[in-house]
C-alpha positions in Angstrom: 89.3 125.0 130.8 85.7 125.5 132.0 83.6 128.2 131.6 83.6 131.3 134.0 80.0 130.0 135.1 81.5 126.7 136.1 84.5 128.4 137.8 82.4 130.8 140.0 80.3 127.7 140.9 83.2 125.7 142.0 84.2 128.5 144.1 80.9 130.0 145.4 79.1 126.6 145.7 75.7 125.7 144.5 72.7 127.8 144.1 74.8 131.0 143.7 75.5 131.1 140.1 73.0 131.0 137.3 73.7 130.6 133.6 70.2 129.2 132.2 68.7 131.5 129.2 66.0 133.0 131.5 68.4 134.4 134.2 70.8 135.7 131.8 68.1 137.8 130.0 66.4 138.7 133.2 69.7 140.3 134.3 70.9 141.6 131.3 69.2 145.2 131.5 67.9 147.5 134.0 64.9 149.8 133.3 66.9 152.3 130.9 66.9 152.4 127.0 69.0 149.7 125.8 71.9 150.7 123.4 74.0 147.8 123.5 72.3 144.7 124.2 74.5 141.8 125.9 73.7 138.8 127.8 76.0 138.1 130.7 78.1 135.1 130.9 76.6 134.3 134.2 74.9 135.9 137.2 76.1 135.6 140.6 73.9 135.8 143.6 76.1 136.9 146.4 74.8 136.4 150.1 77.7 137.6 152.1 81.1 139.7 151.8 83.3 136.6 151.4 81.2 135.9 148.4 81.5 139.3 146.6 85.4 138.9 147.2 85.6 135.6 145.9 83.6 136.4 142.9 86.0 139.4 142.3 88.9 137.4 142.6 88.0 134.8 140.3 86.7 137.0 137.5 89.8 139.3 138.1 91.9 136.1 137.4 90.0 135.7 134.2 89.7 139.0 133.1 86.2 139.1 133.0 84.3 142.1 133.8 81.6 142.4 136.5 78.6 144.6 136.6 77.5 145.1 140.1 73.5 145.1 140.3 70.6 145.9 143.0 66.8 145.6 142.1 67.7 146.7 138.6 65.3 149.9 139.0 68.0 152.3 137.6 66.9 154.3 134.5 70.1 155.2 133.0 71.7 151.7 132.0 74.1 151.6 135.1 73.2 148.0 135.5 73.2 147.0 132.0 75.6 143.9 131.1 78.6 144.7 129.3 80.1 142.5 126.6 81.5 139.3 128.4 80.6 140.3 131.7 79.4 138.7 134.7 76.5 140.4 136.6 77.1 140.2 140.2 73.7 140.7 142.2 73.5 141.9 145.8 69.8 141.5 146.4 70.4 138.6 148.8 72.6 140.5 151.1 69.6 142.1 152.6 70.0 142.3 156.5 69.7 145.4 158.6 73.0 144.7 160.7 72.4 147.5 163.4 70.2 149.9 164.0 70.8 152.6 166.7 68.0 154.9 167.9 70.3 157.0 170.2 73.0 157.7 167.7 70.6 158.2 164.8 72.4 155.7 162.7 71.8 152.1 160.7 74.4 149.9 159.3 72.8 147.8 156.2 73.9 145.2 153.7 73.7 146.7 150.0 70.4 144.5 149.4 68.3 146.1 151.8 65.2 147.7 150.2 64.5 151.3 150.9 61.2 151.0 152.4 62.2 148.0 154.5 64.8 150.4 156.2 62.2 153.1 156.6 59.8 150.6 158.2 62.4 149.4 160.9 63.6 153.2 161.6 59.8 154.2 161.8 59.6 151.9 164.9 61.8 154.5 166.6 60.7 157.5 165.2 63.1 157.9 162.6 63.4 157.6 158.7 65.9 157.3 156.3 65.6 160.3 154.2 66.1 159.6 150.4 63.1 158.4 148.9 63.1 157.6 145.4 60.1 156.8 143.5 60.8 153.1 143.3 61.7 153.2 147.2 59.6 150.1 147.4 61.7 148.0 145.6 65.0 149.9 145.1 67.9 148.8 147.4 70.2 151.0 149.4 73.2 149.7 147.5 71.5 150.9 144.5 70.7 154.3 146.1 74.6 154.8 147.1 75.5 153.7 143.3 73.6 156.6 141.8 73.4 158.9 144.6 69.5 158.6 144.2 67.3 161.4 145.1 63.5 161.3 145.7 60.5 163.5 146.7 62.1 164.4 149.9 65.4 165.7 148.4 64.0 169.4 148.6 64.6 169.7 152.3 66.7 166.4 153.3 69.1 166.2 150.3 70.3 163.2 148.2 71.8 159.7 149.2 75.5 161.3 149.7 73.9 163.4 152.5 72.7 160.5 154.3 75.8 158.1 154.0 78.6 158.1 156.9 80.6 155.1 156.1 80.9 152.5 153.3 82.4 149.0 153.3 83.9 148.2 149.8 85.3 145.5 147.8 88.0 146.7 145.5 89.2 145.4 142.2 91.7 142.8 144.0 89.2 141.6 146.2 90.3 143.4 149.4 87.8 145.0 151.8 88.2 148.6 153.0 86.0 150.7 155.5 85.6 154.4 154.7 84.2 157.2 156.6 83.3 157.3 160.2 80.3 156.6 162.7 79.8 160.0 163.7 77.8 162.8 161.9 81.0 164.9 161.6 84.3 163.8 160.5 86.8 165.3 158.3 90.1 163.3 158.4 91.8 162.5 155.1 90.0 162.7 151.6 86.4 161.8 151.4 86.5 158.7 150.0 82.9 157.9 151.1 81.7 160.7 149.1 83.6 159.6 146.0 82.2 156.0 146.3 78.8 157.6 146.3 77.3 158.2 142.8 80.3 155.9 141.3 77.8 153.5 139.7 80.1 150.7 140.6 83.0 151.7 138.6 85.3 152.0 141.6 84.5 149.2 143.8 81.7 147.1 145.1 79.6 148.5 148.2 78.9 145.8 150.5 78.0 147.6 153.6 76.6 151.2 154.2 76.3 153.1 157.4 73.3 155.7 157.3 72.5 158.7 159.3 68.8 158.6 160.2 66.6 161.7 160.3 63.8 162.5 162.8 60.2 161.0 161.6 57.8 163.9 161.5 54.8 163.7 163.8 52.9 166.3 161.8 52.7 166.4 158.1 50.7 169.2 156.0 50.2 168.6 152.0 49.2 171.5 150.2 47.8 170.9 146.6 47.7 174.1 144.3 46.3 173.7 140.7 47.1 176.2 138.1 45.7 176.7 134.5 49.2 176.9 133.2 52.3 175.1 133.9 54.6 177.7 133.5 52.5 179.8 136.3 53.0 176.6 138.5 57.0 176.9 138.0 56.5 180.6 139.2 54.6 179.2 142.2 57.7 177.1 143.1 59.8 180.4 143.3 57.5 182.4 145.1 57.6 179.7 147.8 61.4 179.9 148.1 61.1 183.9 148.3 58.8 183.5 151.3 61.7 181.5 152.9 59.5 178.6 153.9 61.4 175.0 153.7 59.0 172.4 152.5 60.1 168.9 152.9 58.5 167.9 149.4 57.7 170.3 146.4 56.6 168.5 143.3 55.3 169.7 139.8 53.3 167.8 137.3 52.1 169.2 134.1 48.7 168.4 132.5 50.1 165.4 130.3 51.2 164.0 133.7 48.2 164.5 135.4 45.7 163.0 132.5 48.1 159.8 132.7 47.6 159.5 136.3 44.1 160.0 136.0 43.6 157.1 133.4 45.8 154.8 135.3 44.5 155.4 138.9 40.8 156.8 138.1 41.5 160.0 139.7 40.3 163.4 138.6 43.2 165.5 138.7 43.2 166.9 135.4 39.6 168.1 135.9 40.8 170.3 138.6 43.7 172.2 136.7 46.1 172.0 134.1 49.1 171.7 136.4 49.5 170.5 139.9 52.2 172.0 142.7 52.1 169.4 145.7 53.9 170.6 148.6 54.5 169.0 151.9 55.6 170.8 155.0 56.6 168.5 158.0 57.8 169.0 161.4 56.3 170.8 164.5 56.2 174.1 162.5 54.4 172.3 159.6 51.0 173.9 160.2 52.4 177.5 160.1 54.5 176.9 157.2 51.6 175.5 155.4 49.5 178.4 156.1 52.4 180.7 154.8 52.6 178.5 151.7 48.8 178.7 150.7 49.1 182.3 151.2 51.8 182.8 148.7 50.5 180.3 146.2 46.8 181.9 146.3 48.1 185.0 145.6 49.7 183.9 142.6 46.6 182.5 141.1 46.6 179.1 142.2 43.4 177.2 143.4 44.6 176.1 146.6 43.2 173.1 148.7 43.4 172.0 152.2 43.6 168.1 151.6 42.4 165.7 154.2 44.9 163.4 155.5 43.6 160.5 153.2 43.8 162.4 149.9 47.0 164.1 151.0 48.8 160.6 150.9 47.0 159.7 147.9 48.4 163.0 145.9 52.0 162.0 147.2 51.5 158.0 146.0 50.1 159.4 143.0 53.4 161.5 142.4 55.6 158.7 143.1 54.0 156.7 140.3 53.7 159.7 138.0 56.4 158.2 135.1 53.6 155.6 134.5 53.9 151.7 134.5 55.8 151.9 131.2 59.8 151.2 131.2 61.9 153.5 129.3 62.7 152.4 125.8 63.9 154.0 122.5 60.7 155.4 121.7 60.2 156.8 125.1 62.8 158.4 127.3 62.2 159.9 130.8 65.1 162.7 131.2 66.7 163.8 134.6 68.1 167.1 134.0 68.3 169.8 136.6 68.6 173.7 136.4 68.9 176.6 139.0 65.2 177.2 140.5 65.7 180.6 138.9 65.7 179.4 135.6 62.7 176.8 136.2 60.0 179.0 134.4 62.4 179.5 131.5 63.2 175.9 131.0 59.6 174.8 131.2 58.9 177.1 128.4 62.0 175.6 126.4 60.7 172.3 126.8 57.1 173.0 125.6 58.6 174.7 122.7 61.0 171.8 121.8 58.1 169.4 121.7 56.3 171.6 119.6 59.4 172.3 117.0 60.2 168.6 116.9 56.7 167.2 116.5 57.1 164.9 119.8 55.0 164.3 122.9 55.8 165.7 126.2 55.0 165.3 129.9 56.9 166.8 132.8 57.4 166.0 136.4 59.9 167.7 138.8 61.4 167.7 142.1 60.7 171.5 141.8 62.3 172.2 145.1 65.6 171.5 143.8 65.2 172.2 140.1 65.4 168.6 139.2 63.1 167.8 136.4 62.1 164.7 134.5 60.5 165.5 131.1 59.5 162.6 129.1 59.7 162.7 125.5 58.1 160.1 123.3 56.9 159.2 119.7 54.1 156.9 118.8 54.5 153.2 117.6 52.8 151.2 115.3 53.0 147.7 115.6 55.8 148.3 117.9 57.7 149.9 115.2 58.5 153.4 114.4 59.9 155.2 111.3 63.3 156.8 111.2 62.0 160.3 110.8 60.0 160.2 114.3 63.4 158.6 115.8 65.3 161.5 114.4 62.8 164.2 115.8 62.9 162.2 119.2 66.7 162.3 119.7 66.8 165.9 118.4 64.5 167.1 121.1 66.4 165.2 123.7 69.7 166.7 122.9 68.2 170.0 122.6 66.5 169.4 126.1 70.1 168.8 127.3 71.8 171.4 125.4 69.3 174.0 126.8 69.4 172.9 130.4 73.3 173.1 130.4 73.2 176.6 128.9 71.0 177.4 131.8 73.7 176.4 134.2 72.4 172.8 134.8 73.3 169.4 134.6 72.6 166.2 132.6 71.6 164.4 135.5 70.1 165.3 138.9 69.9 162.0 140.5 69.4 159.0 138.1 73.3 158.8 137.1 75.3 158.9 133.6 75.2 155.1 133.3 75.5 154.0 129.9 72.7 155.9 128.4 73.9 159.6 129.1 77.6 159.1 128.1 76.7 160.7 124.7 76.0 163.9 126.8 78.7 163.8 129.5 81.4 165.8 127.5 78.8 168.8 127.2 78.8 169.2 130.8 82.3 168.4 132.0 85.4 169.4 129.9 88.4 166.9 128.9 90.6 167.8 131.9 88.2 166.9 134.2 87.1 163.7 132.4 91.0 162.8 132.1 91.1 163.1 136.0 88.0 161.1 136.5 89.5 158.4 134.1 93.0 158.4 136.3 90.9 157.9 139.4 89.2 155.0 138.0 92.4 153.6 136.8 93.9 153.8 140.3 91.1 151.9 142.0 90.5 149.5 139.0 93.6 149.2 137.0 92.2 146.3 134.8 89.0 148.2 134.3 86.8 145.4 135.2 84.1 147.2 137.2 81.1 148.2 135.2 83.1 149.3 132.2 81.4 151.8 129.7 79.6 153.5 132.6 79.5 156.7 134.3 82.6 158.2 133.3 
């Protein structure tokens, strides 16, 4: 009997199945810390829905797990290869099948890159609102799998808020269509919402119908520099109390500003110890921006009115604020969310934890919806770190999650649970809830072959 790679090649044809060492290594992991490194048995590059169906049926016949994958930009290990698995890449399914400017919808294959969809929509004065920091490389299928967020979440919500319908290949290779083409529709259970954020554990998304939003003709950017990070967090609450709805409200601490300066040659750290970056958009953008400036200045910020070029630069710098490095076991970027009213408290707790556990910290946040990305790390010497440093790092990580939950927060705001965050899932969700989710998983995937060991 031949290998699963040979079987898949026989079914799918040449050029779609790879099992050479370089391909297996390249597709073994995403950008998350690796807890259990496994090489896949093969990597399949599907170019059509029938390809996906054939791959699923073939793997099911041999009881081989399947790990769906987009661009691999995830940071929770949702696309890490499982033991004895086949990685199914959807990156070649990258066509925009329909874009209807009157209905304000688009139908896309899962491999369409977020930025490419936005470029196509912009020609009609529209946009796909979710904009994760990796939007230039992340795919719509990946956005759907993790229910990705981004900078514009403050006003436009996360991916689930922009998905109307899905085409999904189930564990037996059959194809279903969920949802509707209309903005409103409440017939039956919301299976579309269930698949969004399921991280490839229930089915493989092969088509996405999304709702597009209006591309703003006017955008105003406000940069507010503070001498203290907690004071900047208080500025977020002050803007909320003014009842102005920014499109973007991002918070960066001094460590993030210094790193951006080092990478990009900017001078942000010289202008303050923390930056609150706010964008208003739409026909009322100017009036909203004036109201925000007044509120922030009253709270002690040095508020600047940025020229258009610098405004765009600041937003781009924020998109790159996690730096160029990839998370590993020595440096972990977290993704917790707390109620906005607890932002100041949580920032104070993070700073205290870094001091108590003697680890380094930098923080960026989608402050408009309370989603923070604290990054803890310890120094390495010749790519090695002593056991005590690793113990301190993990204690800081565990404590940061526990504190967030104690404040009514969540272990993940937009990155998903994947493999890495399973250690904390039980702290947020009690056993009856987790058991119900496992029963749902068993209904959709009785053999447990879709992305095992992830999400739940």
